[in-house]
C-alpha positions in Angstrom: 121.1 129.5 166.8 123.4 126.8 168.3 124.1 123.8 165.9 125.7 120.6 167.1 127.3 118.2 165.0 129.4 114.9 165.9 132.8 116.9 166.1 131.9 120.5 166.7 129.4 122.8 168.4 128.8 126.3 166.4 127.3 129.0 168.7 126.5 131.6 166.0 125.2 129.7 163.1 122.8 131.3 160.8 119.1 130.4 161.0 116.1 131.1 158.7 112.6 130.5 159.5 110.1 130.4 156.6 106.6 128.8 155.9 106.8 125.2 154.4 104.4 123.5 152.2 101.3 122.1 154.2 101.1 118.5 154.6 97.8 116.5 153.9 97.0 113.9 156.5 96.8 110.3 155.4 93.0 110.4 155.2 93.0 113.7 153.3 90.9 115.3 156.1 93.3 118.1 157.2 96.0 120.3 155.7 98.4 120.9 158.4 100.6 124.2 158.0 104.4 123.9 158.8 107.5 125.9 159.1 110.9 125.2 157.8 113.8 126.2 160.2 117.0 126.0 158.2 120.4 126.4 160.1 123.7 126.4 158.3 125.8 123.9 160.3 129.1 125.2 158.9 128.1 129.0 159.9 128.8 129.9 156.3 125.8 130.3 153.8 128.3 129.3 150.9 128.2 125.8 151.9 124.5 124.7 151.5 125.4 121.1 151.4 125.9 121.4 155.2 122.7 123.0 155.9 120.4 121.5 158.7 116.7 121.6 158.0 113.9 121.1 160.5 110.4 121.1 159.8 107.8 122.2 162.6 104.2 121.7 162.8 101.7 123.8 164.6 102.1 121.7 167.8 105.9 122.0 167.7 105.5 125.6 167.4 103.0 125.7 170.4 105.4 123.9 172.5 108.5 126.2 171.6 106.3 129.3 172.2 105.2 127.7 175.5 108.7 126.9 176.4 110.0 130.4 175.6 107.2 132.1 177.6 107.8 129.8 180.7 111.6 130.3 180.3 113.4 131.6 183.4 115.3 134.3 181.4 113.1 137.4 180.6 114.7 137.8 177.3 113.1 134.5 175.9 109.7 136.0 177.0 110.3 139.4 175.3 111.4 137.8 172.1 107.8 136.1 171.9 106.1 139.4 173.1 108.0 141.5 170.7 106.9 139.3 167.7 103.2 139.8 168.8 103.5 143.4 169.3 105.0 143.8 166.0 102.0 142.0 164.4 99.0 144.0 165.0 96.3 141.4 163.9 97.7 139.0 166.4 97.8 141.6 169.2 94.2 142.5 168.4 93.2 139.0 168.7 94.8 138.5 172.0 93.5 141.8 173.2 89.9 141.0 172.2 90.2 137.4 173.8 91.0 139.2 177.1 87.8 141.2 176.8 85.7 138.2 176.0 87.3 135.5 177.7 85.1 132.5 178.7 84.5 131.4 182.2 87.2 128.8 182.0 89.7 131.7 182.0 88.7 133.5 185.1 92.3 134.5 185.7 92.6 136.2 182.4 89.4 138.2 183.0 90.6 139.4 186.5 93.9 140.6 184.9 91.9 142.5 182.3 89.9 144.1 184.9 92.9 145.1 187.0 94.8 146.6 184.0 91.7 148.6 183.0 91.2 150.0 186.6 94.9 150.9 186.6 94.7 152.8 183.4 91.3 154.3 183.8 92.6 157.6 185.8 95.6 157.8 183.6 93.4 158.0 180.5 91.3 160.7 181.9 94.3 162.9 182.4 95.4 162.5 178.8 92.3 164.4 177.3 92.7 167.4 175.4 92.1 169.5 178.7 93.8 168.3 181.7 91.7 167.5 184.5 93.5 169.6 186.7 94.2 173.2 185.3 97.2 173.8 187.5 98.9 170.8 185.9 100.1 171.4 182.4 101.3 168.7 179.9 104.8 168.0 179.9 105.4 166.7 176.5 103.2 166.9 173.2 100.9 164.1 172.2 102.6 161.4 170.2 100.7 160.6 166.8 99.0 157.2 166.5 101.3 154.4 164.9 101.0 153.9 161.0 98.5 150.9 161.3 96.1 152.7 163.8 95.7 156.0 161.7 92.4 156.7 160.2 90.6 154.7 162.8 87.9 156.5 164.9 87.9 156.2 168.7 85.1 154.0 169.8 
């Protein structure tokens, strides 16, 4: 994280993101989740009095993620994608939305259909017996990841 102060710029300041206490709206109608982003301005965690703290609400996080996804450098997009891939429940939710996307998201429906047609023939070739007996399997099958073990195929 880069931290700017009046007299210096620190390019390698340490940053920590953690859930913050929810904020209750003035009318007590909603509880808004927040994230606390703490950057140590000195670059040294032994000087906590120089820490910079930023509280982000859901809208702020949405703008940050959207900015990262639209960033011209692919590393920004891959950071967001890696966070999603490493969280199976979020990945499942996005995957399910792709299958059941409402009519307003026609572009997403088309993308899902295209990807399913691309992977259709590949999926048949990974069966226990290859579709063409003259082809042999190059590598052994990889066991499923820990979070998918014990699930029956549908």
